[in-house]
N, C-alpha and C positions, 0 to 999 in steps of 0.2 A: 336105362332104365325100363324094366319088364314091364309090358301092358298088363292090367287085370285081366286076371284068369277066367275062362267062363264058369269054373266054379264060385268064384266070388261073385261074378255078378247074376250068377243064379240064386243068389241069397240074397240079391240086392232089389228094391222097388223103388220106382221114382215117380215125385210128385212135379210137374209143371207148373209153377204160379204164372199167370197170365192177368197183371191189372188192367182195368178197360176204364178208360174213362171218353165217353162219346168219342168210340171208333166204331159207329157201325158200316159204314164204307169199307173199312180196312178187313173188318172178321171174318167175309166170305174168304178172302185169298188168303186171311190166316190159318184158318182150317185146313185147305187146300194145301200148304205149305208143313204143316205141324202134320197131316195125315205122311206124307213122306215119310217124317222120322218114324212116327209110328209102326210104319208098315216093317221098319230094320231095326227097331229098336232093339237092346242086349237085354235091357231089363223092362220087367213089368210096369206100366207108364198108366199115369191117369192124368190129363189135363184138368186142370182145375182154375178156371175162369174168376177172376175176383171184380165184380163189377165194384165203382168207385162212382155210385150215386149218379151214374149217367142220365142223361136227360133227353138221350135220341132214341132209337130204335134198337142200340144195342143189346139190354136186357132181353127183348124180347127174341133174339135171335141167339142169345145162350141159350134160352129156353128149349128153343127147337133144337139145337144140335143136338143139346143132353139126354132129349127125349127119344132121339133116336140113335144116339151112340154113348155105349155104357162105358166107352173110354173117355168122357171127358163129363164134367159136372161142375156146378159154380154156388157160389156165393153172391150176396149181393148185399152191398154197405147199407146202410138205412140212408146218406148223404155221403156227401163229398168228403174224404174225409185227404185227400192227399199219397204219394206213390208209400212213404213208408207206413202208414198205417195199413194200407191195402195189402203190402207183404207181410205183414205183423200177424194180418187177419187169416191169411192163406198158411203160413205157417204152422199157426196154432190148429188147423183145422187138415194138418195134414196126418197121416197113416202110415207113411212111406219109409224107408231107411235113407233115402235122398231126396232132394231139393231142389228145384231149377228155377230162374226166371228169367222169361223173356218175354217183351214189350210185344203189342197185341200191332203195332204198325207196321210189321214185320221190315224193319232197316236192320234186323237179323237173322240168321237161318238157323232153323230148328235143326238142321242136319248138322250143326259144326257142334252139336252136344256129343256127338258120338267118339268126336277128337278128346273131347272133357274124359273119357269114361278110361282114356289109358294111364291115366293118370290116379286113378285108384287103385288100391285104399292107400298111398302111400304121402297124399295132399290130403287135405279136409276139405279145400274149398277151392275151384277151379275159376280163372274171371278172364272174358276175352279182354282182349285188346283190341278196337276197330283199326287196327292199320293203316287201310287205304279209306278214309273215312269219308261217306259222298254226302255231307251237310253243307249250309252255308257259310260262307266267310265267317260271319258275324255269330254263329253258332259255332263257330269251331275255334274261334278267337276267344269265348267268352269261356269256355268248356278249359281251354289251357288257363286262360288267368284263374282258374277258378282251380283246377285241379295243380297248380304253382304254386299257389298259397296255399292250399291243404297240406302238399307234401314238404311245404317247407315247416309246416306249423306243426307238424304230426310223425312227419318223417317214418311213414308206414310203405314207403316202396311200392304203393300201387300208383301203376302208370295210367289208367282209364277207369275211374272209378264209377263214373259214369255209362260204362256199358251195360245193356241189359241182355245179356247173356253171361248166366253164371248158376256153378252147380254147388251146392253145401250138401256136408253130412247132415242130417238132420238132427243129430245132437248136439252141433254146434249150433244151428239154425235157432235150436228152442232157447237158446241162451240168450239171443240175441234181445235188447233190452227196446223199448220203443220209445222213441223221441222223435221231436220233430228236424227231420233231413237224416235220419238212422241210414236211410238206404244208400246215400254218399259215403257209408263207414264200414260195409260189409266187410271188406278185404282186414282193415286192420281192428275190429271186432270180434273177428274168427283170431286174430293173432292173439290178441288179447287174454284171451281163453288156451293161449299155447297151442294154437292148429297152425298146420303149415298150407301157405297159400300159392299156389302154379297160376301163372298169368300165360295168354295164349292169343296169338294173334287169331283173329276170326275176320270173316266177310261182312260187310256193309254196305249197307243200299240206298240209294234214294226213299226217302219215306212214299209208301206205294197210294194212300190216299189221305183224304182228312188233312187237320192241320195240326203244328205242334203244339202242346201244352204248355212248354216254357220260352222264357224270355230273357233280356240282359239281366232282370231283378232278378228273377229267380236261377239262373244260370251262373251269377258272379259273387253278388251283395250275400243273397240268402244262404248261398253255400261258406259264406265267409265268417258269418256269423255263427251256421252250425256249427264250424271247426272248432269255434273257442268250447262251446258247449261240450262238444266231443272231448276237447282235452280238458274240461271237469272232470270228467265221466272215468277217462282213463286212472285220473289222480286218484280217485276212489274205488276203481275196481279191484275187485277180490275173487280167487279161486277157491279153491278145496277139493279134497281127495278123499278117497273113501278107504280106511286105512283095513277094514273088518267089518262085517255086517251079517244080522241074520237076522233076515226076513222074508218068512215063508211065503206071506202073498205076493210076493213078485213074479214067484213062479206058476202064478195063476193070470197074472197079466197080460 
């Protein structure tokens, strides 16, 4: 498959969403790693921090970064709402044609986004697979069990739904419904819209600093409950296509 042409990429823009909940120890190094990507980014890129009710110094650090670097922006939720809500809030504030997601703990590399662009515009979402995962045995086991249940129940073919490195066309991201656990079904939800999903191996690193926000409860039991919720949403899902339109106002938006 041919890589995306420079002409295509010249028409695109990207917002990288970075949900943050108490990551003040990781954020300085995260910005250093993100700057490496920004120096070679093939599309105009904005990094949008989404502060998810942090109680440490994360918000103060984000304010300082955004004050001194126009490539960075932030929004701050009034209280801790969880990853799905943080992602949806970020998507709702995007003004780009593409949106990516990466965690602030630097277990994935922003530079791997460069690999994703090669599969545009043929695919509507590109999702990472942590090929050599650098996590604890318990974390890997609980994720493996949760992923196995999810694939058995919804058969979406997504190998590593929890990988925190994804790229979507904004038109698909805009139509994602907000519900508990939505972040676990991004690939399946794009497929429900008729979109094509590509999965690629990406680098994975040990957590740089801080502590993980997940445990056996929210890595095994909650994903199983959320999967049944997704099955109900899938059974009620509707798509539509516009056959013809006359809407002069659209030309000025």
